Backbone as JSON Lines, residues from 0, in Angstrom:
{"i":0,"aa":"M","n":[-58.5,-5.55,66.51],"ca":[-56.8,-6.5,66.16],"c":[-56.92,-7.48,65.39]}
{"i":1,"aa":"G","n":[-55.44,-8.07,65.88],"ca":[-55.69,-9.7,65.25],"c":[-56.62,-10.7,65.52]}
{"i":2,"aa":"N","n":[-57.23,-11.08,66.67],"ca":[-58.16,-12.08,67.65],"c":[-59.96,-11.48,67.17]}
{"i":3,"aa":"N","n":[-60.05,-11.06,65.83],"ca":[-61.5,-10.76,65.64],"c":[-61.6,-11.8,64.47]}
{"i":4,"aa":"V","n":[-62.86,-12.88,64.04],"ca":[-63.08,-13.01,63.6],"c":[-63.66,-12.79,61.99]}
{"i":5,"aa":"E","n":[-62.69,-13.25,60.82],"ca":[-63.33,-12.84,59.74],"c":[-63.59,-13.93,58.83]}
{"i":6,"aa":"K","n":[-64.38,-13.23,57.65],"ca":[-64.09,-14.56,56.98],"c":[-63.24,-15.3,56.41]}
{"i":7,"aa":"N","n":[-61.43,-15.06,56.62],"ca":[-61.03,-15.66,56.11],"c":[-60.31,-16.19,57.9]}
{"i":8,"aa":"E","n":[-60.73,-17.14,58.91],"ca":[-60.59,-16.93,59.76],"c":[-59.75,-18.12,60.04]}
{"i":9,"aa":"C","n":[-58.54,-17.94,60.24],"ca":[-57.22,-19.2,60.8],"c":[-57.66,-19.98,61.02]}
{"i":10,"aa":"T","n":[-57.4,-21.48,60.36],"ca":[-57.99,-22.8,60.41],"c":[-57.17,-23.18,61.62]}
{"i":11,"aa":"C","n":[-55.91,-22.37,62.36],"ca":[-54.42,-23.45,63.56],"c":[-55.91,-22.99,64.34]}
{"i":12,"aa":"C","n":[-55.11,-23.97,65.58],"ca":[-55.75,-24.09,66.36],"c":[-55.3,-23.29,67.75]}
{"i":13,"aa":"R","n":[-54.5,-23.04,67.3],"ca":[-53.68,-21.73,68.49],"c":[-53.55,-20.76,67.94]}
{"i":14,"aa":"K","n":[-53.84,-19.52,69.1],"ca":[-53.63,-18.0,68.43],"c":[-52.89,-16.99,69.42]}
{"i":15,"aa":"K","n":[-53.16,-16.18,68.79],"ca":[-51.29,-15.17,69.72],"c":[-52.37,-14.27,69.26]}
{"i":16,"aa":"I","n":[-52.39,-13.46,70.84],"ca":[-53.41,-12.03,70.77],"c":[-52.16,-11.01,71.03]}
{"i":17,"aa":"R","n":[-51.54,-10.39,70.16],"ca":[-50.84,-9.27,69.59],"c":[-51.57,-8.0,70.05]}
{"i":18,"aa":"D","n":[-50.68,-7.37,70.5],"ca":[-51.35,-6.14,70.77],"c":[-51.23,-4.93,69.66]}
{"i":19,"aa":"E","n":[-51.77,-3.93,69.67],"ca":[-52.15,-3.21,68.75],"c":[-50.84,-2.93,67.61]}
{"i":20,"aa":"A","n":[-49.47,-1.85,68.33],"ca":[-48.48,-2.41,67.55],"c":[-48.23,-3.39,66.85]}
{"i":21,"aa":"E","n":[-47.84,-4.61,67.51],"ca":[-47.71,-4.97,66.9],"c":[-48.14,-5.55,65.78]}
{"i":22,"aa":"H","n":[-49.53,-6.05,65.82],"ca":[-50.91,-6.21,65.03],"c":[-50.15,-4.93,63.81]}
{"i":23,"aa":"R","n":[-50.17,-4.18,63.82],"ca":[-50.17,-3.26,63.33],"c":[-48.8,-3.28,62.15]}
{"i":24,"aa":"D","n":[-47.79,-3.47,62.78],"ca":[-46.09,-3.33,61.87],"c":[-46.28,-4.65,61.27]}
{"i":25,"aa":"L","n":[-46.85,-5.81,61.5],"ca":[-46.61,-7.01,61.12],"c":[-47.59,-6.66,59.27]}
{"i":26,"aa":"I","n":[-48.79,-6.5,60.16],"ca":[-49.38,-5.62,59.01],"c":[-49.17,-5.34,57.47]}
{"i":27,"aa":"N","n":[-48.53,-3.5,58.1],"ca":[-47.96,-3.27,57.39],"c":[-46.34,-3.78,56.4]}
{"i":28,"aa":"R","n":[-45.53,-4.3,56.73],"ca":[-44.69,-5.45,56.24],"c":[-45.35,-5.82,55.71]}
{"i":29,"aa":"L","n":[-45.99,-6.12,55.54],"ca":[-46.73,-7.45,54.81],"c":[-47.23,-7.42,53.87]}
{"i":30,"aa":"S","n":[-48.59,-5.75,53.76],"ca":[-48.83,-5.01,52.81],"c":[-47.67,-4.58,52.0]}
{"i":31,"aa":"R","n":[-46.59,-3.66,52.29],"ca":[-45.5,-3.91,51.29],"c":[-44.83,-4.11,50.95]}
{"i":32,"aa":"I","n":[-44.73,-5.8,50.83],"ca":[-44.39,-7.43,50.37],"c":[-45.63,-7.96,49.17]}
{"i":33,"aa":"E","n":[-46.36,-6.99,50.0],"ca":[-48.16,-7.68,49.19],"c":[-47.93,-6.82,47.59]}
{"i":34,"aa":"G","n":[-47.63,-5.47,47.62],"ca":[-47.15,-4.59,46.93],"c":[-45.72,-5.15,45.37]}
{"i":35,"aa":"Q","n":[-45.12,-4.86,46.7],"ca":[-43.86,-5.71,45.82],"c":[-44.26,-7.14,44.88]}
{"i":36,"aa":"I","n":[-44.66,-8.04,45.55],"ca":[-45.58,-8.91,44.28],"c":[-45.93,-8.96,43.07]}
{"i":37,"aa":"R","n":[-46.99,-7.39,43.77],"ca":[-48.01,-7.18,42.36],"c":[-47.34,-6.62,41.59]}
{"i":38,"aa":"G","n":[-46.14,-5.63,41.92],"ca":[-45.46,-4.82,40.98],"c":[-44.34,-6.31,40.41]}
{"i":39,"aa":"I","n":[-43.94,-6.93,40.52],"ca":[-42.8,-8.46,40.38],"c":[-44.26,-9.05,38.85]}
{"i":40,"aa":"R","n":[-45.14,-9.22,39.44],"ca":[-46.67,-9.61,38.42],"c":[-46.73,-8.61,37.26]}
{"i":41,"aa":"K","n":[-46.34,-6.92,37.27],"ca":[-47.14,-6.1,36.22],"c":[-45.55,-6.47,35.5]}
{"i":42,"aa":"M","n":[-44.28,-6.59,35.58],"ca":[-42.97,-6.6,35.24],"c":[-43.04,-7.67,34.36]}
{"i":43,"aa":"V","n":[-43.37,-8.73,34.68],"ca":[-43.39,-9.72,34.35],"c":[-45.03,-9.78,32.72]}
{"i":44,"aa":"E","n":[-45.85,-9.67,33.16],"ca":[-47.22,-9.16,32.22],"c":[-46.08,-8.04,31.08]}
{"i":45,"aa":"D","n":[-45.5,-7.31,31.41],"ca":[-45.17,-6.39,30.93],"c":[-43.68,-6.07,30.27]}
{"i":46,"aa":"D","n":[-43.4,-8.07,30.07],"ca":[-42.55,-8.28,29.39],"c":[-41.28,-7.54,29.85]}
{"i":47,"aa":"C","n":[-40.93,-7.57,31.0],"ca":[-39.51,-6.25,31.91],"c":[-38.32,-7.5,31.37]}
{"i":48,"aa":"Y","n":[-37.33,-6.92,31.39],"ca":[-35.77,-7.5,31.17],"c":[-35.77,-8.54,32.29]}
{"i":49,"aa":"C","n":[-35.52,-9.73,32.13],"ca":[-34.77,-10.58,33.22],"c":[-34.44,-10.25,34.8]}
{"i":50,"aa":"T","n":[-33.44,-9.26,34.13],"ca":[-32.26,-9.21,35.51],"c":[-32.67,-8.0,36.37]}
{"i":51,"aa":"D","n":[-34.42,-7.51,35.24],"ca":[-34.69,-6.33,36.58],"c":[-35.68,-7.18,37.53]}
{"i":52,"aa":"I","n":[-36.55,-8.05,36.7],"ca":[-37.51,-8.76,37.58],"c":[-36.39,-9.33,38.47]}
{"i":53,"aa":"I","n":[-35.82,-10.47,38.58],"ca":[-34.37,-10.7,39.31],"c":[-34.51,-9.82,40.74]}
{"i":54,"aa":"T","n":[-33.54,-8.56,40.51],"ca":[-33.72,-7.86,41.31],"c":[-35.16,-7.79,42.48]}
{"i":55,"aa":"Q","n":[-35.6,-7.38,41.49],"ca":[-37.06,-6.7,42.4],"c":[-37.48,-8.19,42.76]}
{"i":56,"aa":"V","n":[-37.35,-9.42,42.37],"ca":[-37.52,-10.57,43.35],"c":[-37.25,-10.57,44.6]}
{"i":57,"aa":"S","n":[-35.38,-10.6,44.81],"ca":[-34.36,-10.87,45.1],"c":[-34.91,-9.63,46.69]}
{"i":58,"aa":"A","n":[-35.62,-8.21,45.86],"ca":[-36.11,-7.35,47.06],"c":[-37.38,-8.33,47.94]}
{"i":59,"aa":"A","n":[-38.25,-8.3,47.19],"ca":[-39.29,-8.86,47.91],"c":[-38.69,-10.09,48.54]}
{"i":60,"aa":"S","n":[-37.7,-11.39,48.38],"ca":[-37.59,-12.54,49.01],"c":[-36.82,-11.92,50.34]}
{"i":61,"aa":"S","n":[-35.41,-10.47,50.21],"ca":[-35.6,-10.06,51.2],"c":[-36.1,-10.04,52.48]}
{"i":62,"aa":"A","n":[-37.23,-9.05,52.06],"ca":[-38.37,-8.12,52.49],"c":[-38.87,-9.51,53.65]}
{"i":63,"aa":"L","n":[-39.19,-10.79,52.82],"ca":[-40.27,-12.05,53.72],"c":[-38.89,-12.23,54.71]}
{"i":64,"aa":"N","n":[-37.82,-12.42,54.54],"ca":[-36.57,-13.57,55.52],"c":[-36.76,-12.02,56.86]}
{"i":65,"aa":"S","n":[-36.63,-10.58,56.51],"ca":[-37.08,-9.49,57.21],"c":[-38.33,-9.64,58.33]}
{"i":66,"aa":"F","n":[-39.08,-10.23,57.96],"ca":[-40.39,-10.43,58.02],"c":[-40.08,-11.28,58.92]}
{"i":67,"aa":"N","n":[-39.67,-12.99,58.44],"ca":[-39.68,-14.13,59.05],"c":[-38.56,-13.38,60.37]}
{"i":68,"aa":"K","n":[-38.19,-13.05,60.21],"ca":[-36.64,-12.91,61.93],"c":[-37.4,-12.26,62.25]}
{"i":69,"aa":"E","n":[-38.0,-10.75,62.25],"ca":[-39.1,-10.05,63.41],"c":[-40.07,-11.07,63.87]}
{"i":70,"aa":"L","n":[-40.53,-11.82,62.96],"ca":[-42.02,-12.7,63.6],"c":[-40.88,-13.9,65.17]}
{"i":71,"aa":"L","n":[-40.51,-13.89,64.25],"ca":[-39.25,-15.2,64.81],"c":[-38.9,-15.01,66.27]}
{"i":72,"aa":"S","n":[-38.61,-13.22,66.62],"ca":[-38.3,-12.61,67.17],"c":[-38.83,-12.74,68.33]}
{"i":73,"aa":"R","n":[-40.1,-11.77,67.81],"ca":[-41.01,-11.98,69.19],"c":[-41.76,-12.84,69.45]}
{"i":74,"aa":"H","n":[-41.72,-14.44,68.47],"ca":[-42.22,-15.7,69.38],"c":[-41.52,-15.87,70.41]}
{"i":75,"aa":"I","n":[-39.92,-15.98,69.79],"ca":[-39.31,-15.86,71.14],"c":[-39.34,-15.74,72.33]}
{"i":76,"aa":"K","n":[-39.68,-14.1,72.22],"ca":[-39.34,-13.34,73.5],"c":[-40.94,-13.31,73.96]}
{"i":77,"aa":"T","n":[-42.14,-13.74,73.49],"ca":[-43.08,-13.21,73.73],"c":[-43.45,-15.63,74.49]}
{"i":78,"aa":"C","n":[-43.85,-16.15,73.23],"ca":[-44.46,-17.52,73.33],"c":[-43.87,-18.22,73.62]}
{"i":79,"aa":"V","n":[-42.56,-18.11,73.27],"ca":[-41.31,-19.11,73.74],"c":[-41.35,-19.14,75.42]}
{"i":80,"aa":"S","n":[-40.91,-18.46,75.27],"ca":[-40.68,-17.73,76.85],"c":[-41.27,-18.1,78.31]}
{"i":81,"aa":"D","n":[-42.58,-17.84,77.63],"ca":[-43.55,-17.96,78.29],"c":[-43.48,-19.82,79.05]}
{"i":82,"aa":"D","n":[-43.85,-20.15,77.9],"ca":[-44.56,-21.5,77.1],"c":[-43.04,-22.42,78.58]}
{"i":83,"aa":"V","n":[-41.72,-22.11,78.44],"ca":[-40.9,-22.54,79.07],"c":[-41.11,-21.65,80.73]}
{"i":84,"aa":"R","n":[-41.43,-20.82,81.23],"ca":[-41.62,-20.52,82.23],"c":[-43.07,-21.53,83.09]}
{"i":85,"aa":"A","n":[-43.4,-22.01,82.27],"ca":[-45.02,-21.96,82.41],"c":[-44.47,-24.3,82.54]}
{"i":86,"aa":"G","n":[-43.26,-24.37,82.91],"ca":[-43.04,-25.92,82.35],"c":[-43.38,-26.46,80.93]}
{"i":87,"aa":"K","n":[-43.64,-25.89,80.03],"ca":[-43.94,-26.45,78.56],"c":[-42.66,-26.31,77.83]}
{"i":88,"aa":"E","n":[-41.84,-27.39,77.93],"ca":[-40.65,-27.45,77.23],"c":[-40.83,-27.74,75.45]}
{"i":89,"aa":"E","n":[-41.98,-28.46,75.82],"ca":[-42.36,-28.94,74.19],"c":[-42.13,-27.88,73.15]}
{"i":90,"aa":"T","n":[-42.54,-26.65,73.71],"ca":[-41.77,-25.34,72.58],"c":[-40.78,-25.51,72.35]}
{"i":91,"aa":"V","n":[-39.9,-25.73,72.74],"ca":[-38.37,-25.62,72.87],"c":[-38.28,-26.02,71.11]}
{"i":92,"aa":"D","n":[-38.53,-27.58,71.31],"ca":[-38.76,-28.7,70.34],"c":[-39.37,-28.03,69.06]}
{"i":93,"aa":"E","n":[-40.76,-27.37,69.29],"ca":[-41.11,-26.74,68.08],"c":[-40.55,-25.89,67.77]}
{"i":94,"aa":"L","n":[-39.83,-24.56,68.44],"ca":[-38.86,-23.84,67.63],"c":[-37.78,-23.9,67.22]}
{"i":95,"aa":"C","n":[-36.71,-25.05,67.45],"ca":[-36.53,-25.63,66.73],"c":[-36.11,-26.18,65.94]}
{"i":96,"aa":"A","n":[-37.63,-26.95,65.2],"ca":[-38.26,-28.1,64.57],"c":[-38.38,-26.61,62.92]}
{"i":97,"aa":"V","n":[-39.02,-25.6,63.8],"ca":[-38.73,-24.11,62.84],"c":[-38.05,-23.61,62.27]}
{"i":98,"aa":"I","n":[-36.92,-23.48,63.1],"ca":[-35.27,-22.81,62.9],"c":[-34.91,-23.47,61.49]}
{"i":99,"aa":"A","n":[-35.15,-25.48,61.77],"ca":[-34.35,-26.38,60.79],"c":[-35.19,-25.75,59.55]}
{"i":100,"aa":"K","n":[-36.68,-25.74,59.15],"ca":[-37.32,-25.53,58.26],"c":[-36.9,-23.77,57.7]}
{"i":101,"aa":"L","n":[-36.22,-23.31,58.79],"ca":[-36.15,-21.76,58.1],"c":[-34.61,-21.61,57.6]}
{"i":102,"aa":"M","n":[-33.51,-22.54,57.78],"ca":[-32.44,-23.23,57.65],"c":[-32.18,-23.72,56.32]}
{"i":103,"aa":"K","n":[-33.56,-24.26,55.54],"ca":[-33.37,-25.02,54.06],"c":[-33.07,-24.46,53.2]}
């Protein structure tokens, strides 16, 4: 699961323990996005036509946006809800700041 210490240990101070299904889903999404990015790089290396590359970049951006929406939704339903119930209202301010960054 995501809470194992690895060579590239998370440098943030807070952790989120995810169940196996959530962890697997997020990793699978990111793996697909990585594949898309590698494909885009290959297209550039192979001198593919600009609009073909742009189309693939758009698809990768859409996949990242979808990943972000899913992660944000899960964050609100778990972390934020739990913190609000525990009286940690500053979590709402943090959420508002994150949403503002996403909407730039």
